[in-house]
N, C-alpha and C positions, 0 to 999 in steps of 0.2 A: 471421299476416295476410299474404295474398297479393295482389299487384296484377296483375290480368289485363287484357289488351287485349280488344277487343270481339269477338275471334275465339271467345269462348264461345258456341257455336251455339244450344243449346237448354237451358233450364232447365225441368224438368218437376215436376209435383206428384205425390207418391208417397203412396198410402194404405198405411200399415204395418199390422201386425197389430192385431187388436181391442184396444181400450184404450189404444193408443199415439197420440201426437200425429202429425199429419201433418208431412211433411218436404219441403223443397225441395232437390232434389239435381241435380248436374251430369249431363246426359245424354251429352254429347259435347263434346270439345275438338278443334277443327280442328288439322291438322298444322302450320299456319302460326302458330298462337297461341303466345303466350309467357307465361311466368310469372316474375316477379321477386320476390325477397325484400325485404321492407321492414324489419320490426322484429324478427321472431323467425326462428329457423332452422327450415327445413322438413325432414322426415324422408323424403320422397319426392315425386316429381313429381305435379302435379295430374292427376287422371284421372277418368273417368266413375264415378259412384257417390259422389263426395265430397259431403257434406251442406253446404248453404249455411246459415249461422247469422246472417249480417249482410250488408247491401248498402249501398254508398255510392259517391259519386263523389269525384273529386280535391278538390272544393271543399265537400263536405258531410260531415257526420258520418255514422257508420255507423247504419243502421237495423236493429235486431236482430229477428229473425224469431220467436224462440221463448222470449222472457223472460216471466215471469208479469206479467200487466197490460198487455202490449203486443199490439196487434192483429197477427194473423199474415197475412203475405202469402200470397196463393195463387199457384199456378204461373204463371198469366197475368200477374198484376201484377209478379212477380219478373222474368219474361222480358221483359216490356215495359220495365221500368226498366233492364234491362241493354241492350237494343237501342237505347233512346232516349238513353242516356248520351252526352255529348259528351266526347271525349278518353278517358282511362283511367278504369276503374271499379275499385272495391275490394270484394273478396268475402272475408268471413271464413269459412273452411271447417273442417270436421272429418271425421275418418274413423274408423270403428270399428276397434278394435285387431285386427289380423290374428292368425290362429292361428299360434303359433310352430311352426317345423319340428321334426320329431321329435328331431333331434340336439341341439336346444337347449331342448327342452321342460322338462327337468329340471335346467337349469343352476343354478337357485337353490335346489335341494334340497340341494346339497352345501355344505359350509363353504368349500371351495376349488374354484376353477374347474378348475385343472390337476391332473393326477395327480402323485404324488411324483417320479417320474423327470423328467418335463418341467419341474417347478418347480425341481428341483436344477439341471438343464441351463441353464435361463434365467438363474437367479440367478448361477450360476457364470460364465457368459458376461459378465454385467454386471460382476461383481467383477474378473475378469481385465482387462476394458476399463479400469475405473477405476484399477486398479493401474498398468497400462502408460501411462496418460495423465498420471499424477502425476509429471512429469519431475523436479521439484525433489526430491520424496520419494525417488524411485529413485536420483538422484545422491547424495543424502545417505546413503542406506543403503549404497551401494557403497563410500563412503570410510570407513565404519566398520571399518577393518582396521588393526590396530597393525603397526608395522614395528619390527624389532629386528635384532640382529646375532649373530655366532657366539659361543656359550657353551660353556664347558667345565666350569664349577663346578657341583656338584650342587645347591647352594642355589639357584642361578639357574634350574636346570631345574625345581625345585619352585616357585619363584616364577612361572615362565612358565605352569605349569599353572593356578595361581590366577589369573593375569592373563587367561588365555584364557577361563576360566569366568566371571570377573567381567565381562569385556567383553561376552560374549554375553547375560549376564543384565541388565546395565545398559542395553544397547542396546534391550531389549524395552520398557523403561519409556517410551522416546520414542515408541512407537506408540500410547500411551493417548489422546492428544488426537485422533488420527485415528479411533480406534475409537469414541470417544464422539460425534464429529461424525456418524459413520456411523450411530450408534444412533438419532439423532433421525429420520433417514430411515426406518430400519427400524421404529421405533415407529408411525410414521404409515402405512406400507405394510402392516404386520402387522395394524393395526386394521381395515384394509379387506380383510384376508385375501388379499393379493397372492400370498403363498407361505407355506409352512410354516416354522416357526423353525429346524427341523434343516436345511432347504435353505439357508437364509441362512448359518448357522454353518458348515455344510460347505463352502459356496462361499467364505466368508471365509478358512477354514483352508486349503483346497487352493490358493487363489490366492496365499497367502504362502509356500507350500513351495518353488515355483521360486525365489523371491527368496532364501530361505534357502540353497537348493542353490548358487546363484550366489555368495553370500557365503562359503560353505564352499569353493568352488572357488578363490576369491581368498584367503581367510583362512588355511585350514589349510596350504597348501604354503608360504606365506611364513613362517608361525610355525614350522612343523615343520623344513623343510629349511634355511632361513636361519639358524635357531638351533642347528643341528647336533644335533637330537635323533636318537635311535637308528635305524640302518638295518639292524638285525639281522633275520634271517630273511627276507632279500630284500625288505625294506621292508614286511613284513606289519604291523608295528606302526603304520605311517602309516595303513593302512586302519582298524584298530581305533581309532586316535586320531580320525580323521575321523567315525567312526560315533558315538563318545561326544560330540564336539563338536556334530554335528548333532542328536543327541537332546537335549542340553543347550539348544540354541537354540530348538528347538521346544517343549520343556517350558516354558521361561519365556515364550515367546510365548503359549502357552496359558494360563499363569498370569496374565499381564497382561490377557489377553482376559476371563478369568474375573473379575478385579477390576473391569475396566471394565463388565461386564454386572451386576455387583453393586452398584456405587457409583452415586450420583446425580450427582456433579460430578466435573470434572477434578481439582480440588484434592484431594478425598477419595480418588479412585482413584490419583493419583500418590503421595499421602502414604502410603496403606495399602500399595501395591506397594513403595514405597521402604523402608518400615519392615520389611516381610516379607523383602525381599531383603537388607537389613541384617542381619537375623536369620540368614538363610541364610549370608551371607558371613562373619559372625562365628563361626558354629559349623560352618565348612567344614573345619576341621582344619588351616588354614594360619595364621590370625591368633591362634588359641589352640589349643595341642595338646590332643588328646583327654584326655590324662591330667592336664590343667590345668583342665578344665571342671568347675565345681561340680556337686555331685550334683543340685542343684535345677534345673539347666539341661541336663543330659545328654540328656534326652528330645528336645530341639530338635536336638542333633547328629544323632540318628538319623532325624529327619523332614525334615532339610534336604536338598532335591535338590541343592544346590550341593555339599554334602559328598560325595554320591555321584558327581557329575561330576568333581570335583577328585580324588577317590580313584581313579577310573578313569583319568584322564589321568596322574596321578603314578605309579600302579602299572604302567600300560602302558609307561612309560619305565624304571623302575628294576627291574622284574622281567624285563627283556629280557636276552639273552645278552651285552649290552655290559657289564653289571655283574655277570658271573657269577664273577668272581675270588674266591677264598676270602679270608676275613678273616684278618687278622694283628694282633698287638698294637701294631704301629707306627702303626696308624690308630686315633685316638682313639675314634671311635664304634664301632669293632669290638671294643673290650675287653669281655670277658664275652660275646661273641657268636661264638665260634669255630665254631659249627655252621652259621653263615650265610655267604652271600656278601656282597659289599660293598653291593649294591643292597638286599638284605633288611635288613642292619644299619642302613643309613641310614634305611629306612622305620620300623624299630623305634624310633628315637630319638623320632619324633613319633607313635608308636603307630598307624602305617598298617598294613593287612593285608600279609602277606608271602607270600601264595600268589596264583597267577593267578586261580583260581576266585573267591576272596573278594575279591580286589583289583580285578579288572576285570569279569568276566562277571556277577557279582551286582550290582554298581552299574549296569551297562548295563540289566539286566533291571528293576532298580528305577526307573530313569529312564523306561523304556517304560511301566511301570505307572503312574508318576506322570502321564505324558502321557495315558494312557487315563482315569484317574480325573479329571483336570482337564477332559478333553474331555466327560466325562459331566456333570460339574458345570456346564460352560458350556451344554450342551444344556438342562439343567434350568432354569438361571437365565434364559436367553434365552426359554424357552417359558413360564415361570411368573412371572417377576419383571417387573412393569410399572413404569415410572418416570414420575412426573409431571414434565413438563418444568420443570426448575428454571433460571430465568433471573435470579432475584433475588440481589443481593448480600446477605450475611447480615444487615446492618443493616436493609435493606429488608424482609427476612422478619420480623425482630423487630418492625418497625413496620408490618406488613401492616394491622393493624386500628387504627393510630394515628388519633387525632383531631387534625388539625392545629390549631395554635394559631390560633384564629380572631380576626380583627380585622374585623368586619363593617362595611360602609358605614353611615353614619348616614343612615337613609332609603334611598331608591331613586334617589339622584341620578344622572343620566346624565352621564358624563364625556365630553367631547369634546376632540378632539385639539388643535383650535385654541386651547383654553384652556390646554393643557399646554405646548405648544411655542410659542415665540415666534420669529417670523421676524426677520430683521435689521432690518426697518423699525420694528418696534414692540417689540423685545425689551427686557426689564427684568431685570436681573440678580437682582432680589429675588424674582421670581415665575417665572422660566423660564430656559432656556438658549438662547443664540443658535444660529441655524443659517442657512445660505445657501441659498435656493431655487436649484435647478440645472436647466438645460435639457440633456437628453441628445438627441444626434442621431447617427445612424450612416448612412454613405453607401457604397453598393455593396459591401456586405460579402460576401466570398467566403471560405468555409472549406472546406479540403480536407485529406484525410488519405491517407497511403500505405498500400496494402494489400500485404502480402507476396506475392510471385509475380505481381503485376499492375503493368504498366509505368506506366500512367497513374493519377494519384491519383483517389480518389473525392471528388466534390464534394458537400458536405452542405448548404451554403448557397450560393445563386446570386444575386448582385447584390441583396441585401436592403438597403433603405433605409427609414428611418423616424425618428421622434422620440418623445419623451415630455416633455410640458410639466409644470411644477409644478402641482399641484392636480388632476392627471388620473391615471386608473388604466387602463393599457393591458393588454389581454389578448392573450397569444400563444396561438393555437389552431391546430389542424390534426390530421391523422391521425397515428397512431403511426408514428414515423420520418420525420416531415415536418421535423424540426429545430427544435422549439420550445425544448427544453432546451439544445440546441447553441447556438442564438442567444442564449439567456439567459447561458450560460456565457461565450460570446465577448464579450458586452457588459460583463459583470461582471469579465472578466479571470481567469476560473477555468480556462480551458483550458491544459493542460500539454503537449499534443501537437498535431500538425498545423500547417498554415500558414494565417495569417489575412491577408486582403488587404482594403483599403478603409480608411475613416476613421471613427474614433469621436471625437466631440467632447463636451466638457462646457462649457456656456456659450460654445460657439464656439471653445474652445481645444483643441488635440490632447490626447487623454487620456494621462496618465502614470499608470501603475499604482500607483506609490507614493503619489501625492497622491489619485488616484481612490479608493483603498481607504479613505482617511479620511473620505470624504463619502458612501459607499455602505454598504449592508447587503445581505447575501445570505442568504435563508432557504432552506435546502436542503430537498429532499423528504423525506429521512430525518432524523428527529429524533435528533441525536447529542449527548449530554450526558454529563457525568461523573455516574455514578449515586450517588455517595456524598455529594453536597452538596444543600442545599435549593434551593427555587425562588428565594427571596430572595438566597441566597449566589450563585446563578448570575448573577442580575441585577447584583449588586454586583461581581462579578468582571469582567464585560463592561464595565460602566460605568466602573470604576476604571481600566481599561486603555485605553479607547477615547475617553472624553470629553476635551475639550481640557485641557491642563495647568493653565490658569488657573481651572478650575472649583473652586469651594470645596467642602469636605466637606459642608456643609449643603445647598447647591444640588444636589449630586449625590444625596444621600439623598432630597431632596424630589422630584427628577426620577424616581428609582427608584420612589418610592411612587405617583406618578401613573401611571407605566406599569403597575404592578401593578393599580391600580384600573381602568385603561382596558381591560386584557386580562382583567379579572375573575379575577385570580389572587391577589388579597389574602387571600382566605379560606383558601388552601392555601400561603401564602408560606413556611411552616415545615415543609412536607412534604418528605421526602426524595425526590429524583427517582426513584431505584430503577430497576427494569427496567420499561420502558414497557409498559403493557398487562398486567402480570403482577405486581400488588401494589404497583407504583410509581404514577407518574402514569398517568392514562389517555391514550389516543392523542390525544384532543382537547386535553387539558391540556398534553400534551407539545408539540403543535403551537403552541399559544399561547405556551408557554415558548420555543420556537425563535424565534418572531416577536419576542418580548420581548427576547430576548438581543441581537438585532440593533437593536431599536428603542432601547434604552438607550444606544447609540452615537450617537444623535441624527443619523441620516443624512439627507442631502438627497435621495438616490435609494435606493429600496428594491426589490430584486429578490426575487421569490418563485417557487419552483419547485413548482407544484401544491400549494398550501397546504391544499386540501380533500381531498387524496387519502387514502383510508382512513377518512374521517370519515362519520358519519351525518348526516342532514339537519339535525338540531338543531345538532350540533357545527360543521358547515359554516357555518350561519348565524351562529354566535357568532364564528367566525374571520373570516368576511367583514365582519361588523359592526365588528370591530376594525380591519380593513384600511381600510374605508371612512372610519373616523375619522381614520386616518393621512393619507389623501388630503386630507381637509378642512383639514389643518394646512398645506397648500401644498407637500407633498412629491410627488415624481415616483415613481410606482409601476408597475412592470412585472411582470406575473404570468403564468406559464403555467398553464393549466387545461385539464382534459380532460373534455369533455361535462358542463358545468355544468347545473344545473336552470335553469328559466326565471327564477326569482326571483334566483338567484345571478348569472346572466348579465346581468341589467339593472343590476347594481351597477357594471359597467365603463362607462367613457366612450368608450374607443377600443378598436379591434380590429385586430390584425395576424393575418390568416389565411394559413397556409402550406399549400401542397400538397406532395405527395411530390416529392423533389428539392430542397427548400429554396427554392422560389420563392413570391412573394407572390401570392396570389389575391385579397386585399383588404387595404387599410389605410386606415383613416379612422375617423370617429365612428360610434358605434352609434346614437345618437339615442334619444329617449324611446320606450319600448316597442319598441326595435330599428327604428324607422321608416327611418332613413337606411340602415341595412344592408339591410333588405328591399326598399327602393326600388331600390338598386343592383342587387341580384340579379334582381328582377322585371323590370328594364329589359333584361336580357340575353335575346336571342332564343332560344326553344325551352326556356326554364327554367321548370319548374313552380313555381307559387306556394306560399307557406307558408300552410297553413290556420290558422284562428283558434285552434284548440286545440293547434297543434303548437309545440314548443319551437324558437325561432329558432336556438338553438345547434345542436340536432340537425339542423335543416333545412339549414343551410349546410354542415355536415360531410357530409351525404348527397349534396348536389348536386355537391360537388367530388370525390366518390369515396372519402371516408374510410370506414374500417370495412370489415368483411367483407360481401361481396355487393353492394357499391355501385360504380358506375362513374360517372366524371365525365361530365356532359352536354355540357360545352364545355371548352375550354382556357382556364380562368379566369385563369391567369397571363398569357397573351397578352391576354386582354380588359382586365385591369387595366393593363397597360402602355399601352394605346391609349385608355383611358378619360379622360374630362374630370376625374374625381376624382383620378386619378393625376397628371394634369398639374398640377392645383391644388397638390397637396402636393410635387410635384417642384420647383415654383417656390419653395415655402417652404424645401425642403431646399437648393435651390441657393443661396438667400440665406444659409443657415447655412454652406454650404461656402465662400462668398465672404468670410466673416469670417476665414478663415485667411489670406487675402491682404491683410488689413488695409484692405480697400476701405471697409467699413462700420464699422470699429472693433470690437475684440474685447471690449468691455465692455457690449454692447448687451443681452445676455440675462442678465448677471450677472458677478460677479467671477471671476477665474481661480483655480481650486483651487491653492493653493501650500503648504498645510500638509503637511509630510513627517514621517517618522520615527514615533515611538510617542507614544501619548497620555499617558504618564507618564514620570517620570525613571527612570533605570536602577535606582536604589535601590528605588524604589516597585515597578517591574516585578518585580524579584528577590524582594522581600518578599511581594507579592501572589501570585505563582505558587507560591512555596515554602509559604506558609501554606496555600494550597488543597491542595497535595500532602500536607502533614502532616495536614490535616483528613480527607482521603481515606484515609490509612493508619489513622488513629485509628478510623474508622467501618468499615473493611473488616476485620471481626472474623475471618472465616474465614482470611484471609491473615496479618494482622499478629499476632494473638493465637493463631491455630491453630498457627503454627510454634513459638511459645513452648511450647505444650503438647507438641508433637512433640519439642522439645529436652529437655523434662523426662522424657518417656517414654523417649527414646533414651538419655538420660543414666543413667537407672535400669537400663535393660537392660544397657548396657556396664559400668556400675559394679558391678552384682551379678555379672555374668559374670567380671570380672577382680578381684573383691573381694580386696584387699590381697595381690595375687598376688606371689610371691617370684620373684626372678630370679637364683637361685644356680646354675642350670644352663642349658644351651643352649636347652632348651624354654621355660623361664621367661623368659629374655632375649627370645626370639622373640615370646613371648606378650605381654610388656610393650610391646614395640616395635609389635606388632600392635594394641594398644589405642590407642596414639597415631595410628597410620596410619588405622585404621578411623574413629576419631573425627574426625580432620581431614577425611578425604575425604567422609564421609557428611554432616557439618555443612555443608561448603561446597557439595556437589553438591545437597543437598536445598534450600538457599536459592536456588541458581542456577536449578534446574528450576521452583521455585515463582514466581520473580519474572517469568519470561518470559511466561506467559500474562497477568500483570497489565499489563505494558508493552504487549503487543500489543493488549489490549483497549482501552487508552486512546489508542492511536496515532491512530485515526480522529478522536477529539476534537482531538488536536493538529493534524492536517491541516486541519480546519475553522478553528481558531483561527489557524493560520499563514496561511491565505489571507486572513484579515481583518487581518493585520499587527498582532496583539495584543501580541507579545512576541518577543524573540530566541530562537533555538534554544538558546543557551547556558543561558538561565535555566530552560527547560523540562527539558532534560537534567540540569542540576545539581539541580533540585528532587527528582528521583527519588533520586539518590544521597544528598542531605542527608536526606530523609525516611526512608531505609533505616537510617541510622547508629544512631539510638536503639534501634531494635528488634533490629539486629545486635548491639549491645553487650549488651543485656539478655539476648537468647536465648543468645548464646555464654557469657555469665557464668552463666547458669542451668545450661547443660550442663557447664561446667568445674567448678562448685561440687559438682555431683552425681556426675558420671562420674569425674573424676580424684581427687576426695577419697575416693570409695569404693575406687578402684583403687590408692590410695596413691602417686600420681604428683605430683610437685611440691608436696608438702605440708610441706616442711621449715621454711618460713618464709613470712610474708605477702608478702615482697618476691619470693620465688621464684614463689609462686602468682600474684601480680599480673603478673610478666613473662610467665608461661606464658599467662594469659588475654589479655594484650595481643597476643601473637603470633598466637594462635588467632583472636582477633577480627579482626586485620588480614587474615589469610588468608580468613576467612569473607567479609569485605567485598570483598576482591579477587575471589573467584569470583563473588559476587553482582553486583558491577559488570561482570564479564565477561559474566554472563548478560544484564544490561541492554544491554550493547553488542551482543550477538548478536541480541537481540530488535529492536534498531533497525537492525541491518545486514541482517537476512534478511526475506523477504517475509511470512512467517507463523510462528506458534509451532511448527508441526510440524517445519519445517526447523531452527529454532534448537535445539529439544530433541534433534534428531539429532546436531547438531554438538557439543554439549556433551560427551557421552561420548567422542567421538573426541579432542578436545583433552585432556580429563582423563586419558584413558588414556596419551597421549603424555607428559603431565607425570608420571604415575605411574611409567612406565617409566624416565624419565630423572631421577627425584628422588633416586637414591642408596639407595632402600630396597630395591626388588626387584633392581636392578642396581647394585652399588657403583660409586662414582665411578671407581675404578681399572679397572673392567671395561668402562666405556663407551668405544666406539671413538672415535678422534680426530675422525672426520668427523661424529659425532653430539654431540660435546662442547658445541657451541654451544646445543643444546637444554637442556643441564644448567644453563647460566648464565642462560638467559631463562626459567626455570622457577620460578614462585612457590612451587610445592609443595616444591621442593628447599630453598629458604631456610627454609620453615616447618618441615619435618620435621627438618632439621638442627638448627635452633634448639631446638625442643621436645625432640628426643632428647638434645641436649647438656644441657639442663636436667634431664631425667629421670634421666639415668645419671651425671651429673657427680660426680666425687670430687676434693676440694680436695687437690692434691698439692704445693701450695706452702707449706703450714703443717704443723707437727708435729701428730700423729705420722706423717703420710703423706708428709712431704717427702723421705724417703729411699727411697720406692718405685721399683722398676724393673720390668722385665718378669719378673724372677725372683720367683716366689711367696714365697720366704723372705726377701725384702729388707726388708720392713716388717711384722713379725708383729703389731704393735700397732695398725696402721691399721684403723679400723672399717669401711672401705669394703667393699662387697659383693664377694665372690669366687665364681667360677664353679667348681663342684666337679668337673664332668666335663671341664674344661679346665685341669687341674693347678692349681686354685685361683688362677688368674690374676684380676686385678681386672676386673670387669665393664666399668668405664670404659675400661681399656686395650683391650679386645676391641672395644667399640663404637666407640671413637675411631678404631681402626685400620681396621675393616671399613666404616664409613660416612663416614670422613674428617671427623669431628666436630671443631668448634673452639668451645669454650665462650666464648671471648673475643670471638667475632664476633656474639653474639646482638643487641647493640645495632645493630651495623652491618646485620644482617639485618632488624631492625625498620625501619630506614630504607629498605632496598631494597624491603620489602613496601609501605611507604607510597608509594614511587615507582610501584610496580605499580598501586596504587589510583588515583593521579593519572593514570597513563597510560590506564587503561580509562575513567576519567571523561572525558578529553579525546577518546579514540577514540569515545565514545558521541556526543559533540557532532558530530563530523565524519560519523559514520555517519548520523545523523538528518538532517544538513544535505545530504549528497551522495546518499544512497540514497532515491529517491523512488518510492514504491509507490502513489501516489494518482493515477495517470494518468487523465485524463479529457479 
């Protein structure tokens, strides 16, 4: 619809072809004429030939020219109506679709608009931009580099190759959350055929290669040169080392991308990737020698890409000229291998290849082949596997078709808030809960924020003054960016940044946030709730924590029942919240739940941020009816709302209209049928009047210049400052301000809010928060019970791989220790990686509840750790019972098995609590999952397993003593290899093999029949007597991470607003 001034010169009557209706078209538009947009966007300027379909003036409805049953204007009548119109006229025009130019005529005949090359170029440019702008992700990627020191022992160099390959493979898992987040955007854009799947995958792959190259530039020189690896052949082995490392990193990056493209959720992708990489690590030739792998698992050894990567790195070192000295019998591992050099003999112990072709070049080619195969698999899955967006927690998916336990109302009784809530004047403890009506006033509010690079702050609110009386509902309206939500946040005390000037008073007393939070409720625009509890449980949680301490349990339950009925939620009170709009609550039900959670706190003042946003007309009416009932109870309600319907707009009693820049264009009563509001604006000179069929809300937004295509007809902020209406309310506000000086007494409008602290005792707070967390864990099936299944599967894999493995030679001892190491690392790392997304997803709920002062941060943080403990104990017990019993480790007695499980359980809890700490310390799950491998790698290097304690340089020794992995591995290894040398027949044993021939302890055949316990005790500095002491140290680590989580959650604020 276009609004034209009278410069439309001629409207003529055109006879079209035979059989067609006559039409009235524009013949000419004078150059001085103007056309302005009213309600819809136009595609081109008005021009001659446009067909007129309706005519009207500013004060009349449109008269349509060509509708069936309507008399048709002829040209003379239409032209006369235009020429005689007073002021502006309105013409509804249409224009035949123009012929498309030749270059775009066939644009919709093809599936994709762009050709393949252009599509790849555009998507690649976007992916590089996204990669470079993710600063936290880049910084975290760059610190994923282990640091070590000068090494001379051959076992250490073999360990270093394993550590390098493991680091590169585990780091790739941290990219899964990012890839799955990107997939949501890809699915949407691919469904609209923005680009071809191969263009997207190629862009994603190529954009990560520079990052991998940078990582290699940082990583390989530090590892290679600082650790003293071979420099033979003028450093050529460093080039081959870097090539193998680069292929390993890219192969596993492509593997995790393939897993992410194949799996539906982050949990499944991380779990499958972690399980596969565990397989690959296990059969890499380091944790268990090739000649110790059972026949039923040997095929995994050959398909493991990590095996090929580690083989290439190890053989690159030991097949160099550095180890070309001939073997002699003085070297234990050279005995029987006189035809080999020392490097080849060492490789033969663990069944590694002894030729350069088989040891290096074949593995490199296999890695390249793996990369190519995985790339093809990714291309296929990205192009053919479509994922329905899964937002639901598992329990909500199981209950998708649930029928909520229904408790229907008896009859169709209409519940009114005035019956539910009793004010202080007529409250009765038997039928209601007391509340104090509160007058909110605010005076000359200025809010400004600093913009980086700009000297002067940006003012978002400029001298805003107003009030909200009990029993009224004030609407905050204005164009986008006018400061509606900003003002609401300032009044409610939710702003965490910027500077606020001016006064905010409650009943004439200066606002103190600690007491103000107890009498207010804030309904956020986004419906943020814990998805694993029911509607009733959400109400009970909020009511139990926020109602006054003197409230009896019966009164509280009755109060909650009435709120459920008021908001028409009683029929779904036992329904799981779930994922809103996707199998859980509907958007409208979730909005009513959000209101109810605040309402059960019995607030005197209720703030609502666009409560009808995203709702259809019926749902909006239900929500507004509930809010209207709240107002009738005598509460003050302030609500932002964006372009409400006519019916919804008339629900408000007062309006504060803001223009761009945060200035008041109107503040005052709306009046019946918006009479007061319209009278004010109609009284402004040059302002067009609101037609009878026009929505007053849309009308006032248009005239102040809100929205696209509208310009303000006057400076309404200046008009308001000079109007008698403003003067009237300024006098009222001035009286409120004078209350601060005690001139009129500070009790005139109500009592001073004095209740501070929390609504329940500390014991009740702790119990309620912890019970909710336990309930969440119990219902989060995919997380809590999924990891138990993972522990069972992992235990079976490791147990059958190391089934009753003997350790009577070096390879056997290394394999037995490898079982303990891989079991400890994978159990701890899996739990840590899985808990991070859970904590991160619930953190937004915590921010909302913290702003309402519902409980201390200590209890929330502690609830996570307490809820984890039962599942950690059970999952670690399942793993120990399966894995180590099959492997024959720590099975001599129930006492030994119990000690072994306790230590493993403590370590698992320690790493899990460390994951919780990182989730609370970092801005998002992606950064936390990137940091986890870095810290775990440092702990692994300094744990005494890969680098013995005696070989750790003194300036890194402090890492050994603050390392929970060291205390765990030392204790578990001491239990697994211990031999009682204090009692006969082993009390006479010494380092000499023949000192105690009757001792049944295991002897190592290829080490002159020395006791395995002596060898392990010496190489790893084990002390069996310190296992209880180590249990206490691990307990202290757990307590430390629990306390650190509290401080992280308290000090690190990522909810800036």
